[in-house]
N, C-alpha and C positions, 0 to 999 in steps of 0.2 A: 534490409539495412543495409547488407554487403550481398546478396543471394544474389542481384546481377555478377557478381565477379565467378562463383560458382557458374550460372549458365556461359555466362563468355568462355571459361579456362577450359567445361567441356569438348564445346564446341575445337577448339584446337585439342583436345586429349591432353591437359597438364591434370597432372597427378596434383589432387586436394584433399590427402591421406591423411592424418591427424601429423605428421611427422615434416610437414611441408608450413609453409608459412602462409600460404590458401587457408593449410588445415584449419591452422591455427584461425586463422580469421573466422572462419566456420563456424568453429568451434564460439570462438566469444560472441559474435551474430545471437548465436541461442542459447544462451548465456545473459545477452541482454534482452533479449525477450522473456525469457524466463524472468527475470530479475523485475521487467516492467508489466507481468503480469501479477508479480506476487505486489509489486508495491501496488497495484493499485485492487488487491482485497485487502489488502492491510489499509490503504486509505477508506473503503468501503465502509469497514468491523468498526475502523476510529469514527466517523462519521452515525455508524446505527449507536452508537455507545457513548457519541456528543447529542446524539437525540433522544436518546433513552433515558440521560441526565436531566437534560432540558425540560422534557415530559416531568417529572420528576419533583423538580425544583419545582414548577408552578403548582402540580400537586399543596407540595407541604404550604406555597406562599399562596394557596388560595386558606388554605386552612387559618382560621381566628387563634392569632398568638394571645398563650394562656400566662397570663404574669402569675407567679408565686404570688398565695395569700397576703403573706406581710411584706409590705416594699419596701419597708422601715432594712431590712436589712440588705438589701441591691444598692444602699447610701452609704 
């Protein structure tokens, strides 16, 4: 996102260490990229879980429902 700032500042030999505002921007950019990767991984894991649950529900739904022998107790 802000990598262009880093490249631009290097041309003019402006420091981008962790104590400068530009260094902080670079740190934040790196953290944002890391969080975006984690978000994608989490989303993929959630889709896998949802698909697995749906498959299990489909399996259970396809089995015939067995009523108890004495249905009078249900009323």
